[in-house]
FIKE-278087 format. One line per field, with one value per residue (C-alpha): residue number from 0; residue in one letter; x, y, z. Coordinates in pm, 1 decimal, padded with zeros to 6 digits. Layout:
BEGIN
i <- NUM/...;
aa <- A/...;
px <- X/...;
py <- Y/...;
pz <- Z/...;
//
This chain:
BEGIN
i <- 0/1/2/3/4/5/6/7/8/9/10/11/12/13/14/15/16/17/18/19/20/21/22/23/24/25/26/27/28/29/30/31/32/33/34/35/36/37/38/39/40/41/42/43/44/45/46/47/48/49/50/51/52/53/54/55/56/57/58/59/60/61/62/63/64/65/66/67/68/69/70/71/72/73/74/75/76/77/78/79/80/81/82/83/84/85/86/87/88/89/90/91/92/93/94/95/96/97/98/99/100/101/102/103/104/105/106/107/108/109/110/111/112/113/114/115/116/117/118/119/120/121/122/123/124/125/126/127/128/129/130/131/132/133/134/135/136/137/138/139/140/141/142/143/144/145/146/147/148/149/150/151/152/153/154/155/156/157/158/159/160/161/162/163/164/165/166/167/168/169/170/171/172/173/174/175/176/177/178/179/180/181/182/183/184/185/186/187/188/189/190/191/192/193/194/195/196/197/198/199/200/201/202/203/204/205/206/207/208/209/210/211/212/213/214/215/216/217/218/219/220/221/222/223/224/225/226/227/228/229/230/231/232/233/234/235/236/237/238/239/240/241/242/243/244/245/246/247/248/249/250/251/252/253/254/255/256/257/258/259/260/261/262/263/264/265/266/267/268/269/270/271/272/273/274/275/276/277/278/279/280/281/282/283/284/285/286/287/288/289/290/291/292/293/294/295/296/297/298/299/300/301/302/303/304/305/306/307/308/309/310/311/312/313/314/315/316/317/318/319/320/321/322/323/324/325/326/327/328/329/330/331/332/333/334/335/336/337/338/339/340/341/342/343/344/345/346/347/348/349/350/351/352/353/354/355/356/357/358/359/360/361/362/363/364/365/366/367/368/369/370/371/372/373/374/375/376/377/378/379/380/381/382/383/384/385/386/387/388/389/390/391/392/393/394/395/396/397/398/399/400/401/402/403/404/405/406/407/408/409/410/411/412/413/414/415/416/417/418/419/420/421/422/423/424/425/426/427/428/429/430/431;
aa <- X/X/X/X/X/X/X/X/X/X/X/X/X/X/X/X/X/X/X/X/X/X/X/X/X/X/X/X/X/X/X/X/X/X/X/X/X/X/X/X/X/X/X/X/X/X/X/X/X/X/X/X/X/X/X/X/X/X/X/X/X/X/X/X/X/X/X/X/X/X/X/X/X/X/X/X/X/X/X/X/X/X/X/X/X/X/X/X/X/X/X/X/X/X/X/X/X/X/X/X/X/X/X/X/X/X/X/X/X/X/X/X/X/X/X/X/X/X/X/X/X/X/X/X/X/X/X/X/X/X/X/X/X/X/X/X/X/X/X/X/X/X/X/X/X/X/X/X/X/X/X/X/X/X/X/X/X/X/X/X/X/X/X/X/X/X/X/X/X/X/X/X/X/X/X/X/X/X/X/X/X/X/X/X/X/X/X/X/X/X/X/X/X/X/X/X/X/X/X/X/X/X/X/X/X/X/X/X/X/X/X/X/X/X/X/X/X/X/X/X/X/X/X/X/X/X/X/X/X/X/X/X/X/X/X/X/X/X/X/X/X/X/X/X/X/X/X/X/X/X/X/X/X/X/X/X/X/X/X/X/X/X/X/X/X/X/X/X/X/X/X/X/X/X/X/X/X/X/X/X/X/X/X/X/X/X/X/X/X/X/X/X/X/X/X/X/X/X/X/X/X/X/X/X/X/X/X/X/X/X/X/X/X/X/X/X/X/X/X/X/X/X/X/X/X/X/X/X/X/X/X/X/X/X/X/X/X/X/X/X/X/X/X/X/X/X/X/X/X/X/X/X/X/X/X/X/X/X/X/X/X/X/X/X/X/X/X/X/X/X/X/X/X/X/X/X/X/X/X/X/X/X/X/X/X/X/X/X/X/X/X/X/X/X/X/X/X/X/X/X/X/X/X/X/X/X/X/X/X/X/X/X/X/X/X/X/X/X/X/X/X/X/X/X/X/X/X/X/X/X/X/X;
px <- -04518.3/-04141.0/-03974.6/-03752.5/-04050.6/-04216.0/-03904.8/-03885.7/-04247.8/-04194.1/-03871.7/-04036.3/-04340.8/-04119.0/-03926.7/-04244.5/-04422.2/-04171.6/-04313.4/-04218.3/-04287.9/-04335.0/-04714.7/-04710.7/-04455.8/-04672.3/-04976.4/-04784.7/-04661.6/-05014.3/-05152.1/-04882.5/-05094.7/-05334.4/-05065.4/-05053.5/-04700.0/-04560.3/-04737.2/-04596.4/-04241.2/-04275.8/-04393.5/-04086.5/-03869.1/-04020.5/-03955.5/-03597.8/-03526.9/-03588.8/-03456.1/-03117.5/-03005.2/-03131.7/-02937.2/-02617.6/-02657.6/-02709.8/-02400.8/-02202.4/-02304.7/-02231.2/-01897.8/-01775.1/-01861.4/-02096.1/-02206.0/-01854.3/-01764.2/-02096.6/-02223.5/-02446.0/-02818.4/-02868.7/-02696.3/-03015.4/-03217.8/-02949.8/-02893.6/-03266.9/-03305.3/-02990.2/-02882.1/-03177.7/-03145.8/-03191.6/-03102.5/-03354.1/-03542.5/-03443.3/-03786.2/-04097.7/-04289.2/-04049.4/-04166.7/-04316.6/-04625.8/-04948.0/-05083.1/-05398.8/-05693.0/-05820.5/-06182.5/-06211.1/-06101.5/-06465.4/-06815.5/-06925.7/-07180.8/-06906.8/-06692.8/-06986.8/-07047.1/-06678.4/-06684.0/-06993.7/-06830.1/-06510.2/-06693.8/-06927.0/-06637.3/-06434.3/-06729.1/-06851.1/-06501.6/-06385.5/-06715.9/-06760.1/-06397.7/-06444.7/-06763.4/-06604.5/-06288.0/-06485.8/-06698.7/-06398.3/-06199.2/-06473.7/-06737.7/-06737.3/-06793.3/-06990.8/-07051.3/-07409.4/-07631.2/-07620.8/-07240.4/-07028.8/-06855.8/-06481.4/-06302.8/-06036.6/-05731.9/-05446.7/-05432.6/-05122.6/-05311.5/-05566.2/-05278.7/-05141.0/-05480.3/-05509.9/-05156.5/-05163.5/-05473.3/-05335.3/-05012.5/-05208.4/-05422.3/-05128.1/-04919.0/-05194.4/-05240.4/-04868.6/-04882.9/-05196.8/-05111.2/-04791.3/-04585.9/-04281.1/-03942.6/-03870.2/-03552.9/-03570.6/-03370.6/-03632.0/-03502.0/-03605.1/-03969.0/-03904.3/-03885.5/-04231.6/-04356.0/-04242.7/-04392.9/-04710.7/-04743.2/-04691.6/-04941.9/-05201.6/-05140.4/-05188.0/-05504.2/-05662.7/-05527.1/-05648.0/-06011.0/-05978.2/-05927.2/-06092.8/-06409.9/-06413.3/-06515.3/-06209.5/-05987.1/-06135.2/-06092.0/-05731.4/-05667.8/-05816.8/-05574.9/-05262.7/-05183.0/-04996.6/-04743.2/-04717.6/-04601.7/-04351.9/-04222.4/-04197.4/-03971.8/-03753.5/-03726.6/-03768.5/-03690.1/-04018.8/-04149.5/-04517.9/-04748.5/-04915.5/-05258.7/-05123.6/-05016.3/-05351.3/-05555.8/-05327.5/-05407.1/-05780.6/-05755.2/-05576.6/-05850.0/-06126.5/-05965.2/-05905.8/-06271.3/-06386.0/-06152.5/-06215.0/-06591.1/-06579.1/-06711.7/-06768.9/-07093.5/-07284.4/-07060.3/-06729.1/-06554.5/-06605.0/-06431.0/-06118.0/-05825.8/-05463.8/-05343.4/-05572.7/-05431.5/-05072.3/-05144.1/-05317.8/-05011.5/-04804.4/-05037.5/-05008.2/-04627.0/-04578.8/-04832.6/-04669.8/-04332.6/-04487.3/-04633.4/-04315.0/-04090.4/-04315.6/-04290.6/-03914.1/-03945.4/-04161.2/-03849.7/-03763.5/-03952.3/-04248.1/-04626.4/-04853.6/-04938.4/-04568.0/-04537.8/-04836.8/-04676.0/-04333.5/-04464.5/-04713.3/-04451.2/-04233.8/-04541.6/-04641.3/-04285.6/-04263.9/-04608.3/-04611.8/-04261.7/-04360.1/-04688.5/-04515.5/-04246.3/-04509.1/-04725.3/-05012.8/-05064.2/-05225.3/-05412.3/-05575.9/-05657.1/-05814.4/-06024.6/-06140.1/-06243.2/-06436.2/-06616.5/-06722.2/-06864.3/-06518.9/-06368.2/-06620.8/-06550.9/-06172.2/-06188.9/-06434.7/-06212.0/-05919.3/-06126.8/-06244.1/-05887.3/-05747.5/-06036.9/-06010.0/-05643.9/-05726.4/-06005.6/-05756.8/-05516.7/-05795.9/-05956.1/-05628.1/-05543.9/-05881.4/-05956.6/-05646.2/-05559.4/-05792.0/-06112.6/-05986.0/-05920.0/-06271.4/-06424.2/-06214.4/-06287.8/-06659.7/-06599.7/-06448.1/-06750.4/-06988.5/-06783.0/-06830.5/-07206.8/-07240.6/-07041.1/-07248.8/-07567.0/-07460.3/-07263.9/-07424.6/-07133.1/-07240.1/-07109.2/-07180.1/-07263.7/-06908.7/-06770.3/-06991.5/-06860.1/-06505.4/-06578.6/-06721.5/-06411.1/-06182.4/-06365.8/-06396.8/-06018.1/-05971.9/-06195.3/-06007.4/-05684.6/-05829.7/-05961.1/-05634.1/-05429.3/-05650.5/-05631.2/-05254.4/-05232.4/-05467.2/-05255.5/-04940.5/-05087.0/-05209.5/-04864.0/-04703.6/-04948.6/-04869.3/-04496.2/-04546.5/-04749.8/-04487.1;
py <- -02049.8/-02112.4/-02080.5/-01802.3/-01594.7/-01655.2/-01530.1/-01231.3/-01138.7/-01174.7/-00970.2/-00680.2/-00697.2/-00676.6/-00390.1/-00183.1/-00314.7/-00410.2/-00671.8/-00840.0/-01207.4/-01517.6/-01495.2/-01148.1/-01257.9/-01555.1/-01328.4/-01096.1/-01390.6/-01518.4/-01175.4/-01039.5/-01106.6/-00837.4/-00569.9/-00471.2/-00329.9/-00662.7/-00854.5/-00606.5/-00656.4/-01035.4/-01023.9/-00816.9/-01073.0/-01345.4/-01148.5/-01084.4/-01459.4/-01464.7/-01121.3/-01140.7/-01474.6/-01351.8/-01027.3/-01215.4/-01446.1/-01150.9/-00978.3/-01299.7/-01351.5/-00988.9/-00983.4/-01303.6/-01183.5/-01477.3/-01361.5/-01422.0/-01731.8/-01908.3/-02213.0/-02513.7/-02572.0/-02292.5/-02025.6/-01914.2/-01895.3/-01703.3/-01469.3/-01386.6/-01343.9/-01142.2/-00970.2/-00962.8/-00987.4/-00635.9/-00277.2/-00018.0/00181.0/00543.6/00674.8/00528.9/00616.5/00401.7/00080.2/-00135.5/-00253.4/-00344.2/-00036.2/00124.8/00104.9/00442.3/00546.2/00516.4/00153.0/00045.8/00181.6/00417.4/00157.7/-00102.9/00147.9/00235.7/-00134.1/-00179.7/00121.9/-00007.7/-00349.5/-00200.5/00030.4/-00248.0/-00490.3/-00244.4/-00134.1/-00487.7/-00622.4/-00347.8/-00262.8/-00630.5/-00644.3/-00342.1/-00475.3/-00818.3/-00660.4/-00475.7/-00783.0/-01010.6/-00772.3/-00620.6/-00892.5/-01228.5/-01575.7/-01849.4/-02208.2/-02191.7/-01899.7/-02023.3/-02021.0/-01721.2/-01585.2/-01542.1/-01284.6/-01358.3/-01152.2/-01255.3/-00989.1/-01148.3/-01464.9/-01259.4/-01089.4/-01433.6/-01550.6/-01247.8/-01283.1/-01657.5/-01622.4/-01310.2/-01501.8/-01788.8/-01560.4/-01350.8/-01662.5/-01817.3/-01485.6/-01470.2/-01827.6/-01770.5/-01431.6/-01302.5/-01077.1/-00855.8/-01014.0/-00974.5/-00787.1/-00677.3/-00867.8/-01064.1/-00960.8/-00599.4/-00701.8/-00788.7/-00420.2/-00341.9/-00675.6/-00607.7/-00259.0/-00394.3/-00665.0/-00412.6/-00167.9/-00444.3/-00563.7/-00209.2/-00174.5/-00483.0/-00409.8/-00048.0/-00162.2/-00292.2/00065.8/00301.2/00309.3/00202.3/00552.3/00697.6/00440.7/00504.8/00880.3/00835.6/00616.8/00888.2/01139.4/00932.0/01151.1/01380.4/01121.8/00980.2/01323.6/01346.3/00995.4/01079.3/01373.3/01157.3/00846.2/00974.2/01349.3/01438.8/01794.2/01885.4/02152.4/02422.2/02260.3/01937.6/02120.6/02305.9/01988.5/01826.1/02112.7/02071.7/01700.0/01775.2/02020.8/01774.1/01489.5/01718.5/01828.1/01466.3/01343.1/01637.8/01594.9/01221.8/01122.5/00806.7/00637.7/00348.0/00117.5/00091.1/-00067.4/00242.6/00486.9/00643.2/00573.3/00684.0/00331.4/00329.6/00658.7/00538.6/00216.9/00422.3/00644.8/00328.5/00207.9/00535.9/00548.5/00186.3/00218.3/00539.7/00365.6/00069.3/00280.6/00485.2/00178.3/00011.0/00322.9/00278.6/-00091.2/-00011.8/00144.0/-00215.4/-00381.2/-00550.2/-00557.4/-00482.8/-00852.4/-00939.6/-00678.9/-00836.6/-01180.9/-01069.9/-00873.6/-01142.2/-01417.7/-01251.8/-01160.5/-01527.3/-01623.9/-01363.2/-01418.5/-01798.7/-01804.9/-01566.4/-01747.7/-02086.4/-01950.3/-01803.7/-02116.1/-01895.2/-02059.5/-02375.9/-02178.7/-01976.8/-02291.5/-02435.2/-02119.7/-02171.1/-02528.9/-02419.0/-02139.2/-02214.4/-01863.1/-01716.9/-01956.6/-01837.6/-01471.9/-01519.4/-01691.9/-01435.7/-01157.1/-01303.7/-01350.3/-00987.7/-00865.6/-01068.0/-00983.3/-00618.2/-00610.6/-00758.9/-00504.0/-00229.5/-00342.5/-00386.1/-00048.1/00142.6/-00044.2/00040.5/00390.5/00528.5/00627.5/00931.3/00729.3/00462.6/00724.3/00866.0/00518.4/00439.2/00779.1/00711.4/00366.2/00520.4/00746.7/00453.2/00246.5/00508.3/00526.3/00146.6/00100.1/00362.1/00188.0/-00167.9/-00108.6/00203.8/00449.8/00805.5/01105.0/01459.6/01751.2/01889.1/01542.9/01514.9/01848.1/01720.9/01408.2/01625.2/01847.4/01544.9/01401.8/01745.7/01777.7/01431.0/01515.5/01843.6/01645.3/01414.3/01711.2/01905.0/01600.6/01522.4/01886.5/01875.5/01555.3/01697.6/02011.4/01803.5/01594.6/01901.8/02057.8/01747.3/01742.8/02108.2/02036.1/01741.9/01956.2/02231.3;
pz <- -05991.4/-05965.5/-05626.7/-05760.3/-05868.5/-05532.2/-05352.6/-05584.0/-05513.9/-05140.0/-05146.6/-05325.1/-05098.1/-04791.1/-04949.3/-04984.3/-04675.5/-04398.4/-04164.1/-03837.7/-03797.9/-04010.8/-04006.6/-04160.7/-04422.9/-04515.5/-04544.2/-04773.5/-04979.7/-05033.5/-05124.5/-05353.1/-05662.6/-05543.0/-05591.7/-05958.1/-05935.1/-05815.2/-06089.4/-06340.1/-06205.6/-06202.8/-06564.8/-06653.7/-06478.3/-06694.5/-07013.5/-06900.7/-06888.1/-07264.5/-07361.1/-07185.5/-07341.1/-07678.8/-07644.9/-07555.3/-07855.8/-08091.3/-07952.0/-07997.3/-08360.4/-08449.1/-08268.4/-08435.7/-08791.3/-08837.0/-09184.7/-09318.3/-09116.9/-09056.3/-09243.5/-09198.9/-09154.3/-08899.3/-09110.7/-09292.0/-08969.8/-08778.5/-09073.6/-09092.8/-08716.2/-08645.4/-08968.2/-09208.9/-09584.4/-09722.7/-09635.7/-09526.7/-09787.8/-09806.3/-09708.6/-09554.0/-09870.7/-10075.1/-09911.8/-10188.8/-10002.7/-10174.1/-10352.4/-10217.5/-10452.4/-10567.6/-10577.1/-10954.9/-10960.7/-10960.2/-10965.5/-10689.9/-10576.8/-10531.7/-10343.1/-10118.8/-10046.1/-09964.9/-09734.5/-09552.2/-09523.2/-09377.5/-09137.2/-09020.2/-08975.7/-08771.0/-08558.3/-08485.1/-08415.1/-08181.8/-08014.4/-07928.4/-07816.4/-07588.3/-07428.5/-07369.1/-07232.2/-06966.7/-06893.5/-06840.4/-06619.7/-06403.8/-06353.2/-06176.3/-06322.1/-06147.8/-06258.5/-06129.0/-06022.5/-05662.0/-05636.1/-05538.2/-05842.0/-05889.8/-06102.1/-06360.6/-06269.5/-06501.8/-06773.2/-06925.8/-07018.8/-07212.4/-07395.5/-07484.3/-07610.9/-07837.5/-07970.9/-08044.2/-08261.5/-08434.2/-08503.2/-08656.7/-08875.2/-08997.9/-09063.2/-09275.2/-09457.4/-09543.4/-09676.6/-09884.1/-10037.5/-10192.4/-09965.5/-10033.2/-09973.2/-09603.5/-09509.8/-09145.3/-08880.6/-08689.5/-08346.7/-08414.8/-08386.5/-08021.0/-07920.3/-08057.7/-07927.1/-07569.1/-07560.5/-07723.3/-07456.5/-07177.4/-07327.0/-07365.9/-07010.3/-06881.4/-07089.4/-06930.4/-06582.4/-06581.1/-06601.0/-06243.5/-06124.3/-06375.4/-06581.7/-06944.9/-07071.5/-06895.0/-07063.2/-07408.3/-07370.6/-07259.4/-07565.5/-07785.5/-07631.8/-07687.6/-07989.5/-07745.5/-07617.8/-07971.1/-08088.7/-07803.0/-07870.3/-08241.7/-08159.0/-07933.8/-08153.7/-08510.9/-08467.7/-08635.0/-08673.4/-08646.2/-08788.4/-08576.8/-08615.0/-08467.6/-08152.4/-08142.7/-08160.1/-07900.9/-07660.7/-07731.9/-07653.7/-07325.4/-07229.6/-07310.8/-07117.1/-06818.1/-06819.0/-06828.1/-06551.9/-06318.6/-06354.2/-06274.4/-05936.6/-05739.0/-05825.4/-05676.5/-05880.1/-05688.5/-05985.8/-06197.4/-05965.6/-06114.4/-05879.3/-05869.4/-05953.4/-06256.6/-06381.0/-06332.3/-06526.6/-06795.8/-06831.6/-06868.1/-07144.1/-07333.7/-07305.9/-07417.5/-07698.8/-07823.6/-07839.0/-08026.1/-08307.1/-08353.0/-08351.9/-08608.0/-08824.4/-08823.6/-08904.3/-09207.6/-09362.9/-09441.4/-09724.7/-09556.5/-09557.5/-09262.9/-09226.9/-09207.0/-08931.6/-08757.4/-08778.5/-08653.2/-08354.9/-08251.2/-08279.5/-08013.8/-07809.4/-07788.6/-07693.8/-07415.7/-07266.1/-07268.9/-07119.3/-06840.3/-06772.8/-06747.0/-06516.6/-06284.9/-06295.8/-06410.3/-06749.0/-06613.0/-06347.2/-06623.5/-06820.3/-06505.1/-06472.8/-06832.4/-06759.6/-06448.3/-06629.8/-06985.4/-07018.8/-06958.8/-07213.5/-07470.8/-07387.3/-07405.9/-07744.7/-07882.3/-07750.0/-07944.5/-08260.7/-08248.0/-08198.6/-08490.8/-08725.5/-08626.3/-08728.5/-09068.9/-09118.9/-09033.3/-09307.1/-09562.5/-09488.4/-09513.3/-09835.2/-09992.3/-09863.6/-09693.0/-09339.2/-09320.4/-09374.1/-09135.1/-08865.9/-08900.8/-08862.9/-08556.2/-08398.7/-08435.3/-08287.5/-07974.4/-07931.4/-07978.6/-07731.1/-07458.0/-07519.5/-07531.8/-07211.2/-07028.6/-07144.8/-07055.6/-06736.0/-06592.8/-06605.9/-06526.1/-06723.7/-06602.1/-06831.0/-06800.2/-06871.1/-07179.2/-07307.9/-07249.7/-07455.0/-07734.3/-07731.1/-07763.1/-08062.8/-08223.9/-08200.5/-08351.2/-08647.4/-08694.8/-08714.8/-08979.2/-09180.8/-09161.7/-09255.8/-09555.6/-09673.1/-09644.2/-09849.0/-10114.0/-10140.3/-10165.9/-10451.0/-10640.6/-10602.2/-10745.4/-11039.0/-11112.4/-11112.9/-11349.6/-11589.7/-11587.8;
//
């Protein structure tokens, strides 16, 4: 880790925990990595060393009217990164992405096979990803059964692993298949990328303090902050049934959390730090989805979005890891524990494949079917985690889980009814 980052970690530690004497300061310096807030702040410091110079360059190119005065080899790159090549579409629905195949495009047997393929791909990818995520963050690794195990603690490295493989897959996809002409300034992906990194970091980090079922249920309830963020960022309005289901979700989550109790597994106890990190995950993730919605007003495909966001994510995370000296420490951990290396790679493969299955499922069957599949996946993930890792759920907690998923299915049903009514209304207008 760089000397500056060490001093920063020590300064913040002393700010929160005043000490007297060099021995105490040294002890704090050695143990700062155990405080999640300090690691979060140091990560932000690493991202700032990339974001601030980038921001100043963008301001410079815009202030000097580079589009009119620029020339040379770098002109095309700077134009694409800072200015883009096309204006926004008027509406999100006007984006010329690949058309979704309708149900009558093939036989019902073929459609059923496609649906089974999509559902199986999503379930296998994300259920495996969830199980591995909990395994990596809550269990120890030992080279031999006789040795004392050690835990992997750097959530940011796992985020980097996921993003580098997703970047590779999306880049190859863009090269192999035709994509719409890209028009968005590349720097705009950095906003969604930063919030996506922070949400992923919080997701991994939270498992050190809360149980996996609690995390899954909180992720299922993120529709509430997404609605709030949509009002703030996009000035969206919502139907009465959306507010009703949001209240149901809040009730279900509250029932589950209030019924949770400490079990014989200390790692599964819900703590205040875990809840704070979980709130951070939900806030960052809500911003990511709403910012990506705005970006889709430019002409781009989902895979282009995946490539742009993951490109900045790799840049931010590898820069921060190198500045902290944590990149090579994590690689050393991988060399010491081949099982961890296998888990980390498989985790990344599941994440990248899951994203591709998401795009394919929405393209073939629409968002409603995709949401149903993913809602079922969350329910299966809770059951699988309880079975493998011994999490206990009380009767009241089980009712809370059922209420949450009932509300999610009600949302899917109401949204599909609304879309059906909208289509029938359009058909009636066309006939008239």
